[in-house]
C-alpha positions in Angstrom: 0.0 0.0 0.0 1.3 3.5 -0.8 0.5 6.7 1.1 1.3 10.2 0.2 3.1 12.6 2.6 1.6 16.0 2.0 4.3 18.5 2.5 4.9 22.2 2.6 2.2 24.7 3.4 2.6 26.7 0.2 1.3 23.8 -1.9 -2.0 23.9 0.1 -2.2 27.7 -0.3 -2.1 27.2 -4.0 -4.4 24.2 -4.4 -6.5 24.4 -1.3 -7.0 21.9 1.5 -9.0 18.7 1.6 -12.6 18.9 0.5 -14.4 18.2 3.8 -17.6 17.3 2.0 -16.0 14.0 1.0 -16.0 11.2 3.5 -13.8 8.7 1.7 -12.5 10.1 -1.5 -10.9 13.3 -0.3 -7.4 11.9 -1.2 -8.5 11.2 -4.8 -9.9 14.7 -5.1 -6.9 16.6 -3.6 -4.4 14.5 -5.7 -6.4 15.4 -8.8 -6.1 19.1 -7.9 -2.3 18.7 -7.2 -1.8 17.1 -10.7 -3.9 19.8 -12.3 -1.7 22.5 -10.6 1.3 20.8 -12.2 2.7 19.0 -9.2 3.9 15.4 -9.4 3.0 12.8 -6.9 6.0 10.7 -5.9 6.4 7.4 -4.1 8.8 7.5 -1.1 9.7 4.0 0.1 11.1 5.5 3.3 7.6 6.4 4.5 6.1 3.7 6.8 2.3 3.7 7.0 -0.1 1.4 8.7 -3.5 0.3 7.4 -6.4 -0.6 9.6 -7.6 -4.0 8.4 -11.2 -5.0 9.1 -11.0 -8.1 11.2 -14.3 -9.8 10.1 -16.4 -10.2 7.0 -19.2 -7.9 8.2 -16.8 -4.9 8.8 -15.1 -5.6 5.5 -18.4 -5.6 3.6 -19.5 -2.4 5.4 -16.2 -0.8 4.4 -16.5 -1.8 0.7 -20.1 -0.6 0.6 -19.0 2.8 2.0 -16.1 3.0 -0.4 -18.4 2.4 -3.4 -21.0 4.8 -2.0 -18.5 7.6 -1.9 -17.3 6.9 -5.4 -20.9 7.4 -6.5 -21.2 10.7 -4.7 -17.8 12.0 -5.8 -18.6 11.3 -9.4 -21.0 14.2 -9.1 -18.4 16.8 -8.1 -15.1 15.6 -9.4 -15.5 12.8 -11.9 -11.9 13.3 -13.3 -10.4 12.4 -9.9 -11.7 8.9 -10.3 -10.3 6.2 -12.6 -12.2 3.7 -14.7 -11.4 0.9 -12.3 -13.4 2.6 -9.6 -16.5 1.9 -11.6 -15.9 -1.8 -12.6 -17.9 -3.2 -9.6 -20.7 -0.7 -10.5 -20.7 -1.9 -14.1 -20.7 -5.5 -12.9 -23.8 -4.8 -10.6 -25.6 -3.1 -13.5 -24.8 -6.0 -15.8 -26.2 -8.4 -13.2 -29.4 -6.4 -12.8 -29.9 -5.9 -16.5 -29.2 -9.4 -17.7 -31.2 -10.9 -14.8 -34.2 -8.7 -15.6 -33.9 -9.4 -19.3 -33.6 -13.2 -18.7 -36.6 -13.1 -16.3 -38.7 -11.2 -18.8 -37.8 -13.6 -21.6 -38.6 -16.6 -19.3 -42.1 -15.3 -18.3 -43.1 -14.5 -21.9 -43.5 -18.2 -22.6 -41.8 -17.8 -26.0 -39.4 -20.4 -27.2 -35.8 -19.2 -27.8 -36.3 -19.9 -31.5 -39.2 -17.4 -31.6 -37.3 -14.7 -29.8 -34.3 -15.1 -32.1 -31.3 -12.8 -31.7 -32.7 -11.1 -28.5 -32.7 -14.3 -26.5 -29.5 -15.6 -27.9 -27.7 -12.3 -27.2 -29.1 -11.9 -23.7 -28.2 -15.4 -22.7 -24.8 -15.3 -24.4 -23.9 -12.0 -22.6 -25.1 -13.4 -19.3 -23.1 -16.6 -19.7 -20.0 -14.8 -20.9 -20.1 -12.3 -17.9 -20.4 -15.1 -15.3 -17.7 -17.3 -16.9 -15.3 -14.4 -17.1 -16.1 -13.2 -13.6 -15.7 -16.6 -11.9 -12.6 -17.4 -13.9 -11.0 -14.1 -12.8 -12.1 -14.7 -9.2 -10.5 -18.1 -9.1 -7.3 -16.8 -10.7 -7.1 -13.9 -8.1 -7.6 -16.5 -5.3 -4.9 -18.7 -6.6 -2.5 -15.7 -7.0 -3.4 -14.6 -3.4 -2.7 -18.1 -2.0 0.6 -18.4 -3.9 1.7 -15.0 -2.7 0.7 -15.7 0.9 3.0 -16.9 3.7 2.8 -20.6 4.6 1.0 -19.6 7.9 -1.7 -17.8 5.9 -2.4 -20.8 3.6 -5.3 -22.9 5.0 -8.6 -24.4 4.1 -10.4 -21.0 4.4 -8.6 -19.9 1.2 -11.3 -21.9 -0.7 -13.7 -19.1 0.3 -11.7 -16.3 -1.5 -13.5 -16.4 -4.8 -16.9 -16.1 -3.0 -15.5 -13.3 -0.8 -14.3 -11.5 -3.9 -17.8 -11.8 -5.3 -19.5 -10.4 -2.2 -17.0 -7.5 -1.9 -17.4 -6.6 -5.6 -21.2 -6.7 -5.5 -21.3 -4.7 -2.2 -18.9 -2.1 -3.6 -21.0 -1.9 -6.8 -24.3 -1.6 -4.9 -22.7 1.2 -2.8 -21.7 3.0 -6.0 -25.2 2.6 -7.4 -26.8 4.0 -4.3 -24.2 6.9 -4.3 -25.0 7.7 -7.9 -28.8 7.7 -7.1 -28.3 10.0 -4.1 -25.6 12.2 -5.6 -27.9 14.9 -7.2 -29.6 15.6 -3.8 -26.3 15.4 -2.0 -24.7 17.9 -4.4 -27.7 20.2 -4.1 -27.3 20.1 -0.3 -23.6 21.1 -0.6 -24.5 24.1 -2.9 -27.4 25.2 -0.6 -25.0 25.0 2.4 -22.4 27.1 0.6 -25.0 29.7 -0.4 -26.1 30.0 3.3 -22.5 30.9 4.3 -22.3 33.7 1.8 
């Protein structure tokens, strides 16, 4: 994990301080402003930082939901400070919702696949492709994680990693979806609060 040491005061006088409206993505947003101001962010291996690891699945799921939620909100005020990879779980959740709804609608219409033609074939093909790709990647990520782990960390619970990855990605994606839905009202609240202070 990398952390950035924010240095001299004159940098902050030029770009401003952290955006206090952001609960989780304030670092993405200030780093974006730093890059826009012409500063370069550098990695310093001498810096030692500690990360608070959630010690159970419930806390980890809650954290991932909140991370996704703040990505959704932040997309409304600083979309350029976010990368495409921030939205992959969101796209995955949308794909699950859309393909599931489409498959369900096709199933309840009582049409045979031959009668629906390309629509049914395309819908089922995309759904199957998405799930095959996802689970293949989940198992590959789990194998890589186990190979990279210490001997003490390798145990029977490693079998659960692909399913944990799935839960975390879906939770993050749902958080982003809820954040995107709530973002317009949240953004309006920020503007209203700023207008009151004037």
